[in-house]
Every structure is written in C-alpha cells, then in structure tokens.
N, C-alpha and C positions, 0 to 999 in steps of 0.2 A: 146590709148583708142578709141574705136568706140562707137558711140551712135546712137540709132534709136528710133523713135516714132511709136507705134502701132496705125495706123489710125483707127482701129476698136474700140479702147478703148478711144482715145482722144475725149474730149468733148469741147475743145476750151477755157478752163479757162484762158489760157495765163500765168500761173504762171512761166513756164519755160522761156518764152520770157522775162518776167519781171526780172528774176534772171540772165539770160545769153543770151542777145540779139545778142551776137557775134556768137552763135551757133544755136539758135532756132529762128523761125519766124512763124507768122501766115500766112497761105495761103489764097487765095481768098475766100475760103469757111469758114474761121475763125478757122481752126484747125491747131495745131502745126505741124511743119515739121523741119527737120534738114537741115541747110544750107550747112554743110560740115560734113559728117559722121566721119571723122578723126578729133578728138578733139585736138586742140593745147594744149600743156602742161600748158600754162598760164591760160587756161580756165577750166582745169580739175576739180578743186575744186568747181567752180560754177555749172558745169554740175552735179556733184554728189549731190549738194544741190537741184538742180532742180529735180533730180530723186526721192529723198526722199520727196520733197514737192508736187509732182504731185498728185492731188486728185484722179485721175483715175488709177494711177500706169501704165501709158502708155509708160514710157520711160525706156529703158534698155541700159546698157553699157556692153561692152565686151573688 
C-alpha cells in the first residue's frame, strides 16, 4: 500500500499524526506529510483509519 497527502488540501489538523505517527508527521509549516510512502503491513489498518478520519480528505492510498 502506498499513501500520500495532498498538500493543497491538508490544513494541519494532525489527526493522521495522532492516529499513525509511524507513517505521518507534521512538517515545519504544520502540515501533514508522509514519512515513507510505502506503508509497512503492520501500520496499514492505522493508515486506513487516518484516511477516513482526515477532516479535509487529503490522504489517499493506492
């Protein structure tokens, strides 16, 4: 699974970071970014929860 954050839609709520800090982080500007686009299998379920919990729908998986 690959994950990405659309920087045009992210508003820095940090929900994804709270749910899966192993995959997401806030950058210096306070917006979410993916630390590693290839999601480890043991974090896949947390990433999917983050996708559905993102208030801006800025996270996509493929």
